[in-house]
C-alpha positions in Angstrom: 0.0 0.0 0.0 1.4 3.4 -1.0 2.1 6.1 1.6 -0.7 8.2 0.2 -3.2 5.4 0.6 -2.1 4.7 4.2 -2.5 8.4 5.1 -6.0 8.4 3.5 -7.1 5.2 5.3 -5.8 6.7 8.6 -7.9 9.8 8.0 -11.0 7.7 7.2 -10.5 5.7 10.4 -10.1 8.9 12.4 -13.4 10.2 11.0 -15.1 6.9 11.9 -13.7 7.0 15.4 -14.5 10.7 16.1 -17.5 11.8 14.0 -21.1 10.8 14.3 -23.6 10.8 11.4 -24.8 14.4 10.9 -28.4 13.2 10.2 -29.1 10.8 13.0 -26.0 10.9 15.3 -25.3 7.1 14.8 -22.0 5.5 14.3 -20.2 5.8 10.9 -18.6 2.7 9.4 -15.8 2.3 6.8 -16.8 1.2 3.3 -14.6 -1.3 1.4 -11.7 0.2 -0.5 -13.2 -0.7 -3.9 -16.5 1.1 -3.1 -17.1 3.8 -5.7 -17.1 7.5 -4.6 -17.7 7.1 -0.9 -15.5 6.2 2.1 -17.8 6.1 5.1 -21.5 5.3 5.7 -23.9 5.7 8.6 -24.8 2.4 10.2 -28.4 3.4 10.6 -29.7 5.9 7.9 -27.3 5.1 5.0 -25.8 8.6 4.9 -22.6 8.4 2.9 -19.6 10.7 2.7 -16.2 11.0 1.0 -13.3 11.7 3.3 -10.5 14.0 2.1 -7.2 13.8 4.0 -4.9 16.8 3.8 -1.4 16.9 5.5 -0.7 20.6 5.6 -1.4 23.6 7.8 -5.1 24.7 8.1 -6.3 27.0 5.3 -9.2 29.4 4.9 -10.9 27.1 2.3 -12.5 23.7 2.5 -11.5 21.0 0.0 -14.4 19.2 -1.6 -15.1 16.2 -3.8 -15.7 16.0 -7.5 -19.0 17.8 -8.0 -19.3 16.8 -11.6 -19.3 13.1 -10.6 -21.8 13.7 -7.8 -24.2 15.6 -10.2 -24.1 12.6 -12.6 -24.9 10.1 -9.8 -27.8 12.2 -8.5 -29.5 12.5 -11.9 
């Protein structure tokens, strides 16, 4: 596993350990590595999210996922 993948997986695990679902406050679970687009999912309401791991000083902007892909999936 590459260093970049290890850091990403560590970030995903940290989100699962520290963050509750924003919809129902239930536990988040990791999705399999091969799962398309999403990294974590709520164990109760099926909320899904993509985790972005950044290893730099905090900035004034928030990094986001690929909105073009998301728009196509939602259509």
